[in-house]
Every structure is written in structure tokens, then in C-alpha cells.
N, C-alpha and C positions, 0 to 999 in steps of 0.2 A: 433493500439497499439500492438496487439499480434505479428504482422509481425516484428515490430521493435525489440521486445524482442527476437524473434526467431533469427533474424539477429545478435543481440548483443550476444546471447548465442553461435551461431556458430563462430562468430569472436573471442570471448573470449576463447573458447575451442581450436580453431585453433592457436591463438596467444600463449596460454599457452603451448600447445603441441609442437609448434615450438621452444619454449624457454625452455621446460621442467621445468616449474615453477608450483608447486602445490599451492593451496590456502594457505597452511601452510607456504609457503616461500615468499609470495607476499611482506610482510613488508621488506624483505631483498633487494629487487630490486626496488629502487625508480622510475626509468624510466618506468619500466613495470607497476608499481602501478599507476603512473600518466596517462599512456596510457589507462589502464584498467578503471580508474575512468572517463576519458573523454568519453569513449564509454558508460559507464553506465549512465552518466548524460544526455545523449541525450534524449529529450522528457520531461525532468523535467522542470517545470516552473522556470524561472530565479529567482523568489523571494524565491524559496526553495533550490537553489543551495548550499548555505553555510550549511544549515541544513543537506542536503543529503550527502554532502562530509564529514561532521563531523561524520555522522552515518557510512559511508563506512570506514573511518579511524578507528572508534571505533570497528567495526566488525573485521577488519583486525588485530587490536591490541589484540583482544580477540580470536585469532585463536586457542589458546590452549583449549578454551571451546569446540571447534568442533573436537578436536583431539581424537576421539573415533573410535573404529573399524567400526561401522556402517556407518560412514561418510567418511572413507578412502577407501571405496570399491564401487563397483557398487550396485545400488539398484536392478537392473535386469541384468542378464547375457547378455553381449554384448552391453550394453548401457554406457552412460557417468558415470564417477565417481561422486558421490554426491558432493564432494568438488568442482567440476567444476561449480556447480550450486548454491552454497551458496549465492554469491553476486548477481547473477541475481534474486534469490528469495527475497533478501532484496530489490532490485530495484523494483520488482513487488509489494511487500507489501507497500513500500513507495509511489509508484504511485497510488495505490488504496486508500491510506489514503489522500494524498495531491493533486495529479494531476487529478485523476478521482475518487473522492469520490462517494459513492452511491447517485444516483439522488434524493432519498427521503430527503436528507439533504441539497439540493441546493435550495429548495423553500424558499421564504422569510416569511413563516408563523410564524416563531419563532425568527425572527431577527438573524438568523444564529447560535443560541445557540446550537442546536443539532449537527451541523457541527463542531462547536468549541469543543464541548465535545468529539465527535468522534475522532477528530484530537489529542486532548490532551490525549485521552485514549491509543493512540499508544505508546508503550514502547519497545524500541529495545531489552532490556534485557529480557523482557517477551516473545517477539517474538523468540529470540534465544533459550530460554528454551523450548518453545512450539515446535519450529521447530525440535530440537533434539529429544524430546519425541515422536513427531509424526513420525519421520523417523524410530525410533526404533519399533514403534507399527504398522507401515503401510508397512513394508518390504514385498514385494511379493503380496500385495493386488490385484494388477492389472495383475498378471502373466498370466491369461487366455486371455487377450486382446493382441493377437499376432500382430496386425497391427498398434498399437499405439506406440508412443515414451512414454513408460510407466513411465520412470523416470521424464520426463518433466510434464506429466499429474499428477503424484503423487505430485510433488512439487507445481503445480498450485492448486490442491485440498487442500493441506496444507495451502497455503496462503489464498485461498478463505474461508476456514473454520475459519481461524484466523480473517479475516475481518468480517465474519458473527457473530463471537463472540462479536467483538466490536460493531457492529450494534445492536445486541440483548441487550447488556449492556446499550447502549444509549436509546433504546426504552423502557427499563424497569425502567429507572430512575424515582424517585418520585419527586425529587427537583433538577432540572437541574442546577440552579444557584449555589446551595450549592455544587453539585458535580463538577462543573467547578472550583469553588474556591478551593476545595480540590485537584483536579488534578493539577491545576496551582501551588499551594503551594508545592505539592509533587515533581513536575518537577523542581522547583527552588531548593529545598533541594537536590535532586539527582544531579543537576548541580553543586552545591557547593561541594558536597561530591566527585564528579568525577574530579573536577578541581585540 
């Protein structure tokens, strides 16, 4: 899985640099956006394609949310701009929620309720806010690691920490059925508001 994400990242960066398209301009180039989404969707289970494409469209449409100084530059000198890695980070978090969820939620001991709650807990707006806040606070945290791709490692840590937060929330629930009902209701309301 990691190798596929590394290949996707390299392809996206190369494709973007060859066309000089930043994350903030993707919505203006439909052909580029379609090619980009086709690369990102590789490895996502077919049953999640529509939901993943909807999330990618949504994130691209919210590019103004990412238009802050910390995201328009390099996280570490000489490495990729952060905006080159926003969509691969969304791909990574989506994969960890739907394609490769934590194994502890895959056992059949609770009729899949914990997995359902884990997946319902994922909220792209919450992730975007979390991502932006973490970029601001984690700038240069790995600067002493001279031989790593520090930007990629930082973004992986940000995604993994978000996933760990979702796991913790699921494991700490007192009434899983009630929480699932509440999350389901909230997603429906949010869907109606966003339509």
C-alpha cells in the first residue's frame, strides 16, 4: 500500500510540475483533475469509489480553506510544497478508514458495530481542520532527521494520529448503538445542508 502511495505522490508531483498546476488551480482544469482523481482512486475498493470521488471533489472545491501561508510553502527546505500532498493525504486517511481499517475492528465479535462507528466517525471537514491545525503546529518537528523525506513523514504522522483519535473515540464509547444512530443522523443532516 505504501509503495502505491509513494508512486502516486511522485506521479502527481511530476504531473503537476509538468503542467504548472497547483492544488489551488485543480478545479480550473477538468482534464487534469480527472487524471489526478484516476491516479488517486487506484487501490480503493470499487464499492467506495463514488464516496471517495465525492470527497475529492469536495476537498478541491474547498481549496480556499487551504489557502494559508503554511500550506503554500515547503514544510522543510528543499522538499515538496505541502499543497502537493493535500490530496494524497486525503487518499491516505480515506484508505485507512475504508480500505484498510484497523484490524481490531474487523473481527466479528460485535457484528461489525465498531467498524461501522469508526467509518461513520470519519468527517472530511473535521479532517481538513485537523490537517491545517497540525501543519501549523508541526512545522519543522522532524528537521533533525536529515535522511528522511520529512514532509511525507510528517503528513503520514498527521494522518495516523487522526486515525488513532477515531480509534480512541470508538473504543471509549459507552453505548455504541446510540452513537451510531447519532453519527448516522448527523451525516444525513450534513448531507442535506451540503446539497
